[in-house]
N, C-alpha and C positions, 0 to 999 in steps of 0.2 A: 528524478526517485520514481521508483514501480510504484503503480498503483495498488490499491487494498488487492485487487482479483490476480496481479500477476503473482502477489505473495503467496496469495493461496493457492496459486496452480504451484507454487514451486513448493510448499508444503505437501503436496498431494503427491508430487513427485517425489522428493525426500521419503515420504512414507511406503509410497511402494517399490523403492528400491531397499531400502534399510531396516521398516519395521519385521519385526519376528527373527530377525538373521543376527549373528554375533559379529560383531566387529573383528578384523582381523588386519587392521590397519586403521588407524586414527594420528595424522601427521600434522599437528599445528605447527603455521610458519608464522606466529607471530611471538615476538621474545616474551611476552607473559607467563605462557603456557608451552614453551618448547620443550618441555620437559611432560608434559602431560599425557598420558597413555591410557587408552581405553579399549585396548584390545582384549579381547576376551568375555565383553559386557554385551548383551544384547540391548538392540535396539527397541524402546518400548512403544515409543510413539514418534510423530514428526506433527507438526502444528503450527500453525500461524496466529497471532493477535496484533491485530492490525497490519504493519508493515514489518514485523516482528516474526523471526522465526525460530523456534524451539524446538530441540532432539532431546526427546528423552531417553536415556538408557539406565539400566540396570546398576543399581548400587546409588539410588538418591542423585543423580547426576542431569545436569540439563546443559546441551550444548547451546548458547543461543548467540544468533546472528541477524545483524540486519545489513541490508542491500545498498542503504545509501544510496548518493547518483548512479554508480558504475558499477557494481556488484552483479555478481549472476551466478549461481548454483549449476551446472551441467553433471548431470547422469549417462554414464558410460558401464560397458562393459568390464571386470574387475581385470584388471593387466598393470603393468607397469606405473608406477605412478608420474603425471605429467610434471617436467622440467621446465617450470616456466615460472616468472618474477614474480608474478599476478596471484599466483595461488597463494592463499591466505590457510585454506583447512582442507583436507581429505579425509574422510570416511568411508572406510569399505569394507566388504564383505568378500566370499566367497563367489557370489557371482557377478556383482556390481560395485563401483565406485562413486561416490558423490563429490564432488571436486567444485571448492568454493572460490570464485574469483573476484578479487580487488572488493572483497569485502570491507564494509564500513566499520565494521564491530564485531568481534569474536572475543567471547566469554564462555568461561567453564565455571555453572552455577550450582548449587545445592538445588534440587527440584523442589524443596522447600522455601529457597529463597527466591521463586521467579518473578515475585512480585518486585524485587529490586529492579529489576530490568523492565518488567512492562506495568507494573501497579499503575501508574501513573498515568496509562491510557484510557481515553473515554471508552465509551462501549464501539464494542466492533462490529461495522456493518453485516459482516459474513460469520459473526459467531452461530455456530447452529442451534444454539438457543433464544437467537432474536425475537424478539415478541414486541408485544406493546409497550412492557414496562422500560425494556431497554431503548426501544425510539423514545419514549416520555423522557430516559436520561439523560439521551443525547439532547436532547430541544433543550433540556435545563440549563443543562452544563454550557450551550450555545448562548442561552438567554443570559450567561451571569457576566457577559462583556459586554454590556449596551453600548456602550461606547465605540467599538471597535468595529471595523468594517466587515460585513459577512464575509467577503471575498479572504480575509485574514483568517477568520474565525473557521472557516471551512476546513482549512490545511493545517489548524491545529490539532494535533492529535490529542493532546488531553480532553478536547472536547469530545469528539467523534475520532474512531480511530478506523484509517482505507482510503478517506479523499486524499488525491494526488490532484496536480495542475488541471489535468485534464479534465477529471469529474467535476472539479470546481467550476470550471468556465461550461461543462455542458448542464451541469443542474441549475446553476444560475440563469443560463439563456432559457431553458424550458419552463422555469418558474418564473422570467420574465423581470427579474430583478439584479439592479445594476449591482457588478462587484464592489463600488466602494460605498455604497448602502449601509448606514450602522445598522448593528444589529438590533436597536430598538424600533427601526423603523421598517425591518420587514415583518410582511403581514403573517403570512403562515410559514413559520420555524418549523415544526412538527413537520409542516408536507414536503419541505427541502430534506428533512432526514429519512422520510419515506420513498422520496424519490431515489436518494443517493442509493439508498438499501437497493432497491428493485434493478437500478441501474448495475450495481455491482456484482449482484447475484445473476442477473442477466448473462453477463458477459464472464463469470467466471469459470465456465467450462469449456472456453472459446479461445484463440488467439488474436489480440487486438480489444478495442472498447469502442464496440458501435452503440453508439449514439442516437442515431438516424432512423435505426430500422433496415437500413440500405447496407446493404456487404459490399457493393462494388468500393474497387480503390478508390479511394481518393473522396468518396462520399461518406463515411462512416461518421463523420462528424458534424454539429450542426456552427459551431466556431473557433474550435479551438485548432489553433495552427494557422488559419484561414484571413489572417492580415489583409486589408487591400482585397480582398475579393468582396463579390456581394451576397448579403443575407441570404440565405435558402429560403427565409421566408416573406421577407419583406423587399429584397434587393438594395438594399442601405451599406455602403461598405463596414466590413467588419474592421473594428480598430485592435490594437496591441498597445498596451503600457506596460510600464514596470510597476508591480502592485508588492510594496514590501521586497522582498530578496527575490520573488517569481515576477515571472509575464504574465499576463493576464490578457483574455479575449472576450469583446462583446460586441453588440449590435447599438449602436445607441440609439437608434427608433425602437426594437424589441425591448430595451432593458434603460427605458428612461428614470426608471427611480432611484433617489441617489444624489449626490454629488459624485460630481465627475473630477478626472485626476486633475492636478494643474499641468497649464500646456510646457 
């Protein structure tokens, strides 16, 4: 599932192509909205909220989409719409068309009711208004489930929005926290939150998730995707195990705190 910075980039591309322009095509290829027609309405904005995308149009309507695991938006020059069974939505104007492939969620909402789609989310790490108050709220939400493992808690978008499997593994490595450590035993939850914000903020303008500071191919991550290879810090073998519904990666030497997964 795309990380929050990828969704932020997607919102920016949608905004650049659609904002301020009148829609000449709105092709909903999902049965629930097959008759919906937004033609003639100008797009007011396109924003991300955690891993959700909101395209607001005139008349108080919002197109809500979520990429889930395989979804993507492609921006291309205006022209004939693609004939592809994976397409779920096409929004186009005289210059550009935005094509949504394999979108996990497609909804048309009243803008005033956006809360029904995103109101459950925790503070968004890439919210333009991010500051001490939002950081404190995110830390407090994480602390509300003290018995949960920190690896699971960081992926819970109702705690803090935007962290995916890559940043979960990398943030925990950089803070020296074992993914199976109970939230109650994590010494510095605010530090985890602020590091997550800094990493997403640093990567939102570029392709790829760089957490090592090294842009070289294959050198972008500390532990994510590196199972069986030596830790970049200490040389210990990086481990991989299933954690909830997702795989996690960690260095047993650099992240010794907390319970280990059952063999």
